[in-house]
C-alpha positions, -999 to 999 in steps of 0.1 A, spaced: 48 -80 -163 28 -104 -143 16 -103 -110 41 -121 -95 68 -101 -109 53 -70 -95 47 -81 -65 85 -89 -60 91 -54 -75 67 -36 -51 87 -54 -24 121 -48 -33 111 -7 -37 91 -5 -7 119 -20 13 145 2 -9 124 33 -7 122 28 32 162 18 40 170 49 19 142 73 39 153 62 73 187 61 66 194 29 81 198 -9 77 186 -25 102 156 -44 97 135 -33 127 138 0 115 132 -3 82 96 -23 92 88 3 118 95 31 89 68 11 65 41 10 85 47 51 98 26 78 87 56 90 68 63 63 47 51 69 11 54 48 -18 51 61 -53 37 40 -81 29 35 -113 -10 39 -102 -9 73 -95 -17 73 -56 7 75 -27 9 40 -13 13 32 21 16 2 48 -14 -4 71 0 -1 104 -24 -26 123 -20 -58 96 10 -45 68 -12 -47 42 -4 -27 12 -28 2 6 -29 7 -33 -59 13 -58 -72 -15 -76 -76 -17 -111 -113 -25 -124 -108 -44 -164 -121 -66 -189 -100 -84 -216 -98 -53 -235 -98 -20 -219 -95 3 -182 -129 0 -169 -127 24 -139 -103 25 -111 -112 18 -72 -118 35 -47 -146 51 -62 -150 85 -64 -170 100 -31 -156 69 -6 -145 92 20 -121 82 48 -107 97 80 -73 84 73 -67 76 37 -93 70 11 -77 37 -5 -93 24 34 -122 26 19 -108 -6 2 -115 -42 20 -118 -44 59 -110 -11 79 -87 -13 114 -121 -16 133 -139 -44 119 -104 -65 114 -95 -91 138 -60 -90 123 -28 -76 143 2 -85 127 31 -75 149 
């Protein structure tokens, strides 16, 4: 699976999960549910994935690898965050100017 394949699979899976859990086919309702604190997406990386409410970015672990092996998975242990340990990666809400509607 390439990175493009994975992105497409995750997008379809997220929409399907949100539609199922929100019991709606209305696109606005589905998007609203995906950005709510109630949405979680089980992925193969072992973490409960969700979308940031302010910019729509998917929160997910980053796999650090070399050509032959997995070296580590970030976020690294010990980095704490008030809402999600996955928000320790990248720019956080108070620091960003991105406000996707």
